[in-house]
C-alpha positions, -999 to +999 in steps of 0.1 A: +363+455-302+353+449-266+319+435-258+293+461-248+270+453-220+235+467-219+206+464-195+169+472-199+168+506-183+130+507-184+130+481-156+156+498-134+143+518-105+166+547-097+166+568-066+200+583-074+206+620-077+225+617-111+198+608-136+223+601-163+234+569-147+223+539-126+240+511-107+233+474-113+251+440-115+281+442-139+294+414-161+329+430-155+329+429-117+303+432-090+283+463-094+288+487-123+278+522-135+255+523-165+241+551-188+204+557-180+201+579-211+222+587-242+255+605-233+273+625-260+311+624-266+327+649-243+297+652-220+302+654-182+288+621-168+293+629-132+316+640-104+333+615-081+324+626-045+339+616-013+363+627+014+401+629+010+419+599+024+455+588+028+451+550+025+438+528-003+405+510-001+379+495-024+364+528-037+394+551-034+401+571-066+437+584-067+442+618-084+477+628-094+488+663-085+516+684-099+545+660-090+551+623-099+547+614-062+518+638-055+486+618-052+454+624-033+429+597-026+391+602-025+369+576-009+339+574-032+305+579-016+282+584-046+272+562-076+304+572-095+324+548-072+309+518-092+328+526-124+348+495-135+381+492-154+384+486-191+414+485-213+391+501-239+372+526-217+343+548-229+349+575-203+378+592-186+385+611-154+398+647-154+404+652-117+371+642-101+350+648-132+341+619-155+336+627-192+324+604-221+352+596-246+326+586-272+288+585-275+274+561-250+240+544-256+215+540-228+221+507-208+258+506-217+283+502-188+305+532-182+341+522-178+374+540-172+410+529-174+423+526-139+458+533-151+474+501-139 
C-alpha cells in the first residue's frame, strides 16, 4: 500500500475558492493538492480550469477526444493544477472534472494517474 501523506490542515491558511482542497509542499514533488475536509468516494473534488493550448508545458492537462490522436491541452490556472501523479491514485479525471476514487481523509494528498 502506498504511503499516505497528511498535513495539519488547522494550520493551513487558505484563500482558494475551492474549500475542499489546499495547496502546500508535497513529499511527491514540489507543491501538491490536499484535501481540506473529508471527501467521499465518487465526490467531485474540483474542475481543472484554464485555457485550451496546443503545446505542452508544466501544468497542461491533456484530455483525449473521440479519436486516438484527438487530444486537447488545458493550461491549468486554478489549484487543481497541483495534482501530482501516483501509480495508486485516490482520484481520477473525467474530462476536466476530478472525482475521488475512494474516501479521502482531511490532510491527504490528492493524486491522479497521469497515464504515462
